[in-house]
C-alpha positions in Angstrom: 0.0 0.0 0.0 2.9 2.4 0.8 4.5 1.6 -2.5 1.3 2.6 -4.2 1.2 5.9 -2.3 4.9 6.5 -3.2 4.1 5.7 -6.9 1.1 8.1 -7.0 3.3 10.8 -5.3 6.1 10.4 -7.9 3.5 10.2 -10.7 2.1 13.6 -9.7 5.5 15.1 -9.3 6.7 13.8 -12.7 3.4 14.6 -14.4 4.0 18.3 -14.0 7.1 18.0 -16.2 7.3 17.9 -20.0 8.5 14.3 -20.2 7.0 11.7 -22.6 4.6 9.1 -21.2 6.9 6.0 -21.4 9.9 7.8 -19.8 7.7 9.3 -17.1 6.4 5.9 -16.2 10.0 4.6 -16.1 11.0 7.3 -13.7 8.0 6.6 -11.5 8.8 2.9 -11.3 12.5 3.6 -10.7 11.9 6.2 -8.0 9.3 4.0 -6.3 11.6 1.1 -6.3 14.6 3.2 -5.1 12.6 4.8 -2.3 11.2 1.4 -1.2 14.4 -0.6 -1.3 16.7 2.1 0.0 14.1 3.2 2.5 13.8 -0.4 3.9 17.6 -0.7 4.3 17.9 2.8 5.8 14.9 2.2 8.2 16.5 -1.0 9.4 19.9 0.5 10.1 18.6 3.7 11.7 15.8 2.1 13.6 18.2 -0.5 15.0 20.6 2.2 16.3 17.7 4.2 17.7 16.4 1.2 19.5 19.8 0.3 20.9 21.3 3.7 21.8 18.6 6.3 21.2 17.6 8.5 18.4 20.3 11.0 19.2 22.9 8.4 18.0 21.1 7.6 14.8 23.2 7.5 11.6 20.4 9.2 9.7 22.6 12.0 8.2 25.3 9.7 6.9 22.9 7.2 5.6 20.9 10.0 4.0 24.0 11.2 2.1 24.7 7.7 0.9 21.1 7.2 -0.2 21.1 10.5 -2.1 24.4 9.5 -3.9 22.9 6.1 -4.9 19.6 7.8 -6.1 21.6 10.4 -8.0 23.7 7.8 -9.8 20.7 5.7 -10.8 18.8 8.8 -12.1 22.0 10.0 -13.8 22.1 6.7 -15.7 18.5 6.9 -16.6 18.9 10.5 -17.7 22.0 9.8 -19.8 20.5 6.7 -21.5 17.2 8.5 -22.3 18.8 11.8 -23.4 17.3 13.9 -20.6 20.6 15.3 -19.6 21.0 17.2 -22.9 18.5 19.9 -21.8 19.1 22.2 -18.9 15.5 22.2 -17.8 15.5 18.4 -17.7 18.7 18.4 -15.6 17.1 20.7 -13.1 14.0 18.4 -13.1 16.2 15.3 -12.4 17.9 17.2 -9.6 14.5 18.0 -8.1 13.4 14.4 -8.5 16.5 13.2 -6.8 15.8 15.5 -3.8 12.2 14.4 -3.7 13.1 10.7 -3.8 15.8 11.3 -1.2 13.4 13.2 1.0 11.0 10.2 1.0 13.9 7.9 2.1 14.8 10.3 4.9 11.2 10.4 6.0 11.1 6.6 6.3 14.3 6.7 8.3 13.1 9.4 10.7 9.8 7.6 11.2 11.6 4.3 12.0 13.8 6.2 14.5 10.8 7.6 16.3 8.8 4.3 16.2 11.6 2.1 17.5 12.5 4.6 20.2 8.8 4.6 21.3 8.6 0.8 21.2 11.8 0.5 23.3 10.4 2.9 25.9 7.1 1.1 26.0 8.9 -2.2 26.5 10.9 -0.8 29.4 7.6 0.4 31.1 5.9 -2.9 30.3 3.4 -1.4 27.8 1.5 -3.7 25.4 3.0 -3.6 21.9 -0.3 -3.7 20.0 -1.6 -0.6 21.7 1.7 1.2 21.1 1.6 0.3 17.4 -2.0 1.5 17.1 -0.9 4.8 18.7 2.1 5.1 16.4 0.1 4.5 13.3 -2.5 7.1 14.4 0.3 9.5 15.1 1.9 9.0 11.7 -1.5 9.4 9.9 -2.5 12.5 11.9 0.9 14.1 11.4 0.7 13.5 7.6 -2.8 14.9 7.4 -1.9 18.0 9.4 1.5 18.8 8.0 0.5 18.7 4.3 -2.1 21.5 4.5 0.2 23.6 6.6 3.0 23.3 4.0 0.5 24.1 1.3 -0.5 27.2 3.1 3.1 28.3 3.6 3.7 27.6 -0.1 0.8 29.7 -1.2 1.7 32.5 1.2 5.5 32.7 0.7 6.5 30.2 -2.0 9.6 28.1 -2.0 12.9 29.4 -3.4 
């Protein structure tokens, strides 16, 4: 279900560009797979460290840089093989797509940090895991529903540079 949400998000992001249909779908599939696979690995590494030591010792910044480099290289290969790198506007679009894909990976890592830290704390105070998981899911959904309109309001008021 989350891969479907990622795919729809990437489709809407790529749909605003002037890229042909086949290449746009290739970019959607590539970005969805990259965000899913790298996000899974990053969430495992960062969540494990947050569960052991605490979220302050999470390697999220270093792992985030590595994930951006991997995403950049893959999208560079796709851009070079499809001829997207010949145009300046398309290069800027691929840069923005790289940042968007990387941001989704970092979001996965930060949520895993938070969830594992919460589950560890709940374990220490003998809380039941299923109630914690329900609360964590509700917290993630409510946060996503509240933050998106706020960011849209800020964008409409001030724009993004």
